[in-house]
N, C-alpha and C positions, 0 to 999 in steps of 0.2 A: 138728684137727676146726674144722666151723664152728659157729662162735654159733649157738645156737638162740634164737629171737627169736621171741614171739608178737602175734599181731596182732590188735586186737580192735574193729571198725567200730560205729558205731551214732550214732544225733543225740544223747543222751545228753539228754535234755530233758525230765526231770532225771537226772546219773548217780542213781543206786539203790545201794544194796547189793544187789541179786543181779547187779550188773553186776560189785563188786569180786569178791566170792562168788567167779563163773563166774571171772574171770580169775585168781585166787589156787589156782582148782584146776586152769586150767592150766600154770601157772606152776611146783606141785608135782608134777604127775602127766606133766608131757612133759619135766621138766628144763631148764626155759626160762631162760637168762640173764633175760630181764627180759619183759614185757609193754607194748607201746603201745598205749595209745587213743589211737585215730583219729575224734576227733566228725566227723562228716557236713557236709557245707556246704550243699548242697539232696540232699538223695535222692529218689530219680526215683523208686521206689515206695510213697512214703506221701507224706499230708496235709506241706502245710507247718508250720514249724517254729514252739513258740510262743516259746520263749526267743532272744535274742540271740545272736550267735556269739560276743561278746566272754562274756555270761552264762554260756552251759556251759561255754567254757574257764576263765572263774572256780571253778564249781562244780566240776570237774574238776581242778585245779588244788588246793583243799581237801580233796576225797575222796581224794586219792591220798597227803596227806602226812606219813601213817603208816606207809607202804608200798613200801619203800624200792625194789621191785621192778616199781613200778609207769613208768612216765613218759608225759605225754600231748605226744600227735605232730598239731600244726598243719596237717600237711600239703597236707588235704582244703579245711578253712577257707581256707589262705592261695591256695589253687589255684580257688576260688572257679567261680562254674556247677554244672551237673548233677554229683552226686557217682557215678563209678563206680570199682569195686574192681577193674578192672582195670588204670588212669592210675595210681591209688595205687601197686599193685605195679611199674607200671613204672617206675615215679618213685623209690623204693626202693633203699637204697645196695645195690650188691651187694657178697655174699659172707658176710652170714649167712643160716642156713636159717629160712623162713620159715613160722609155724604159723597158718592162717587160720582163728578163733575163730568161731563160728557157732551162732544156734538150729535145731533141728529142723522148726521153722515157716521159714527161712529155705533149709534143704536142699529141702524141699518144691518150691519155685519156683525153684533153682540155674542150672538148664538154661536160665532166661530172662535171665540176668545177660550182659551184655556181655563176648565171647569170652570165654564160660566154661572153654571148652576149657585156654586159656592161663593162667587164673588156677589149675587144676589140674599147670599144670607150673612154677607161681612161687612156689606154699605147698602144704603140705600142708594137708589140711580136718580139722579137731578140732572135732565137732560134739555142741553138749550137749541133752539134755532139754528141753522146754518143755511146759506143760500142754497138752494137747489137740492136739498134734500127735506123730507116728509118726516113732523115727528109723530113717527108713529111704530111703537115697537112690535116686531116679530112676534106671530100668533106662539112662538113654543118660549117667549119671553114672558109675555103677560100672561099665560099658564102657572109659569113657575112663579112668578109674582102673587099670582091668586092663593097659590097652594101656599105659601108662607104668609100672606096676611102682610102683603105691604105693596104701596102701586108705585108706581113710575111717578117723580114729580117735575113738571114742566118748572122751568124757570122761565121767569119773564127778561127774555133777553132778546131785543131786535137782531136779528139775523143782521152778520156784519159780513162785509165784502173781503176786509183783510184779510190776509192770508201769510202766511209765513215763504211758502212760494212764490206768492206774487214779492213780495219785498224781496227776496233774495234776485228776483230777476231785475228788479228796478235796481237795486246795487249793482248790480254788475253790470250793468246799460250804461251807469252813470243817474239816471234818471231821478228826479225826487222822491223821499218816501215821507212829507211830510204829513201827520196828522195820523202817520201808522205805527212812528217809532218814538218811544222815551226818548226826548232830546237828547240824554246824558249816555243814554245805551248808543244814540247813532251814531255819537262821539266817539265811543267807545268802539263803534266798527269801524271806523275810518283810521282810528288811530291805531286799526291792529289788521288794518288791511283786508278784514273780512269781507266774504262774498264777493271778491273783485271776478271780472272774469280772468281767463286763464290767459295768458298770453300769448299773440298768435305764433 
């Protein structure tokens, strides 16, 4: 039997407790050998990143230290340039059975992703609820999955209101992020002066 490996991509700007919770849920509910966290180099569908690749990798390393089933895969940062999921899946080693973990908000525009049909052939899609997003696949995606004999996997993860955008805003305002970040990650952010408001 092939090893089942979860893949959780994201900007991780910064990595927060909902990311860890989602990875843990996927690991447990899908019976995965482990989950690889894949930080994006330059995600094409969002704003420029706030923290450097080096800082984001450092925060990921800190956040996973007590979770042996997690590992950081810097494949996209090492590749550089615009980040496309399909390029990453094509580059991963053959052998494992891959599960791409995504939020319901990403599912809504999944059919706008580069070579999205091929993505569904290279990895199972495991989707988590997100606040304000309906966990419903576009009709095109349902047709594609039915055609290749796969189904959309729904993860039993309660929608979390925690977002990296909200955390960055709170850090810039000097507000508390208690319960949102790993304590050691928050210490790293403070020590390195990340996400501070620009000086007036």
